[in-house]
C-alpha positions as CSV (number, residue, x, y, z in Angstrom):
1,I,-0.1,0.2,0.1
2,H,2.8,2.6,0.9
3,D,4.4,1.4,-2.0
4,Y,1.0,2.4,-4.4
5,L,0.6,5.6,-2.9
6,R,4.1,6.9,-3.0
7,N,5.4,5.5,-5.8
8,T,2.5,4.8,-8.3
9,L,-0.2,7.4,-7.4
10,K,2.8,10.0,-6.4
11,A,0.8,11.0,-3.1
12,D,1.9,11.4,0.1
13,G,0.0,9.3,2.0
14,Q,0.6,8.3,5.5
15,V,0.6,4.2,6.4
16,T,0.4,2.8,10.4
17,G,0.4,-0.8,10.6
18,V,-0.7,-1.7,14.4
19,E,1.4,-4.8,15.4
20,L,0.6,-6.9,18.6
21,R,3.9,-8.2,18.8
22,E,6.9,-5.8,19.9
23,D,9.9,-7.3,18.2
24,M,7.7,-7.1,14.6
25,V,7.1,-3.5,15.2
26,T,11.1,-2.5,16.0
27,L,11.8,-4.8,12.8
28,C,9.7,-3.4,10.7
29,N,10.0,0.2,11.8
30,N,13.8,-0.8,11.4
31,A,13.7,-1.7,7.4
32,A,11.3,1.1,6.5
33,A,13.9,3.5,8.0
34,R,16.8,1.2,6.6
35,L,14.8,1.6,2.7
36,E,14.0,5.1,4.0
37,H,10.0,4.9,3.4
38,T,8.9,8.1,4.8
39,G,5.3,7.7,5.8
40,L,5.7,4.2,6.9
41,V,5.2,4.0,10.9
42,F,4.3,0.4,12.5
43,K,2.7,0.6,15.9
44,C,2.5,-1.8,19.0
45,G,-0.7,-2.1,20.3
46,D,-4.5,-3.1,18.6
47,V,-6.8,-0.8,16.5
48,R,-8.8,-0.5,19.4
49,T,-5.6,2.0,21.7
50,V,-3.7,3.0,18.5
51,A,-6.2,4.0,15.6
52,P,-6.1,8.0,14.7
53,S,-9.5,9.7,15.4
54,E,-9.8,10.3,11.6
55,L,-8.7,7.5,8.4
56,D,-9.9,7.7,4.8
57,V,-8.5,3.7,4.7
58,M,-9.0,0.7,7.3
59,I,-7.2,-2.7,5.9
60,A,-6.8,-5.7,8.5
61,L,-4.7,-8.3,7.2
62,H,-4.8,-11.9,9.3
63,A,-6.7,-10.1,11.8
64,C,-7.5,-13.0,14.6
65,D,-10.3,-13.8,16.5
66,I,-12.2,-11.1,16.8
67,A,-9.9,-8.1,15.8
68,T,-11.4,-7.8,12.5
69,D,-14.5,-6.8,14.2
70,Y,-12.7,-4.5,15.9
71,A,-11.3,-3.0,13.0
72,I,-14.6,-2.6,11.4
73,H,-15.4,-0.4,14.2
74,T,-12.4,1.4,13.9
75,G,-12.8,2.4,10.4
76,I,-17.0,3.2,10.7
77,R,-15.7,5.0,13.7
78,S,-13.2,7.1,11.9
79,G,-14.9,7.5,8.7
80,A,-13.2,5.9,6.5
81,S,-14.3,5.5,2.8
82,I,-12.5,2.5,2.0
83,I,-12.6,-0.9,4.6
84,M,-11.3,-3.9,3.3
85,C,-10.5,-7.1,5.6
86,S,-9.3,-10.6,5.8
87,P,-10.2,-12.4,8.7
88,C,-7.7,-15.1,9.7
89,C,-8.8,-17.0,12.5
90,H,-11.2,-17.3,15.5
91,K,-10.1,-19.4,17.9
């Protein structure tokens, strides 16, 4: 998504990845910095605690258990024009 916004659309979009595992957040932030992907940030938490008050697009990939429901709710609450979810597992 970040690559498409920046390199195809030539837009200054802000992409925020949300992940529960701190080690994955660190890994991804380090990769984004090393590759000079400005506007790409990863935060530790879930969409109930990390989501911005406004967003244009909500994408949830492999949102486990009821995280898909939280993502849909966050997208609606934040006024997203597009909500795209790919559910994962339900424990």
